[in-house]
C-alpha positions, 0 to 999 in steps of 0.5 A: 203299207209302211213304204206308201206312207213314208213316201206320202210323209216325205211328199213322194208319190208312189209308183204306179202299180200295173194290176191284173185288171189293168193288164186285162184292159190292155189286152181286151183293147189290143184284141178290139184293134186287131179285130177293128183293123181286119173288119174296118179294112174289108168292109170300108175297102169294099164299099169304097171300091164298089163305088169307084168301080161302078158303072153307069146306068145301062139303058133299058135296065132298072137302076140297082137299089142302093141296099142291093149294090152296096149291100152285096159287097158288105155282105160278101166281106162279111162272109170272108171274114167269118170264113177266114176267122173259122179257119184260123180258130180251127187251125189254132190247135195245131199252132199250139201244139198238144204238148202242154194241155194245162196251158193250151186247153183254156185257150183252145176251149175259148177258141172252140166257142168262137168258132161256133159264132163265126161259123153261124156267121158264115152261114148267115152271110152266105144266105144274105148274099144269096138273097142280094145276088138274086135281087141284083139279078132281077131288080125289077121284079119282087123277091120270091122263093120262086125266084131264088129257086130259079137263081140257084137252078141257072146261076152257078153263083147260086149253088156255090153260096148254099154250099158255103152256107151249108159248110158254115152250118156243118162247122157250127155243129162241129164247133158245138160238139168240140165244145162238148167233147174237146179235141176228141174232134180232131182239130184236123177235121175241122180245119179240113171241112173249114177249107173245103167250104171256101172251095165254092166261093170261086164260083161267086165271081167271074165266069169264063170260057177261057180254054184253060178254065179248070187250071184257072179255077185250081189257082183261085182255090189255092189263093183263096185257101192260102189267104184265109189260112194266113190271114185266119191263122194271124188273127187266131194267134194275135187274139187268143195266144199273144198275151201268153208268151210261153204259148207264143213262143211256141205258136208263132214260129209254127205260124211263121213257116205257114205264112211263109208259104202262103204269101207265095202261094197268095201272090202268084195265083192271085197275080195270075188270075188277075192278069188272065181275066185282062188278056183274056178279055177282048179289046182290053189286054195288059194295058187294061192294068193301068186304064180300067178300074179293074186293073187298078184294083189288081195293082192295089192289091199287089201294093197291099201284098208288097206292104204285108211282105215288108211287115212279115219280114219284121215279124219274122226277123225282128220280133221271132227271136224275142218272142222265142226268149219270152221277151215282151214285144209290139206284136199286137200292134204289127199284128193289127197293122198286117191283118188290117192291110189283109182286110183292105186286100180282102175288100179289094178281092170282093169287088174284084170278083164282081166288077166288070174287067172293061171298067 
């Protein structure tokens, strides 16, 4: 107090003091930036790309209501975000390790609570997507339970979305048990269940009679799983671990190894799947990479991957050594940029799974 009094008596202003409250507000703002970057990137890109690739009215068929036309990609985008968040939160204990329970348990306890929320959002958005898919297929008929059952019985996307919703519900149930009993419910089990819940998602995209269809489906599964672990893991680390330098120094190197594998898996599988769709489509082929909206979205996703590679390199080779020494870095800013680009890629992927290849 005497120092402050002397400073005021001599006309000097005291230096601002960083309080715990201001640090907490900064942390909340940083976390909000990460969430906004991911959600905003996915939703805005999905809606914009849907409008860009929209086809004209087909003679003899009724127009889709705007709620269905734009609501379906928005619901699918929300499904993807909720699913990848569930994967990332389930994976977080493996990234943190179990050697320092006194420090890691408060973080993991909070993450387990959030897992329940994201899993329930996953389930609800999968069910909403099912309803909107049904309405899309029969826009001139009133939506009834019978119509939903008929869609599930005859369209592969129907059972796929039901299984996805069931996986979300199971993850929420496991999350609730984990909230009560902690890591007695193994993180490996929760992560595997969440990853298995991603497997039906490619069923909601393009169907093909290509002779190597099974190989293509495996490639799609790898693409979905790799992207979810990469994006979900980074978001979980940025939101729950970044403010704690000691834990971050242990978790980020583990995530960096995972991300290095994921970027190659996602890039190779995504490029393969997109090019194959063009090649096997009559009268399109590789020139469609430039001449069609579908091909242009593939190029845009490839551009996102290049940007992600550059950002990931910055984090791995410049930030990681400083984080290992427990030094202050701009990790949250770079993480927000990376998940924002990931969100754009996810939004493009949502539209790519539905856009006609000939558009």
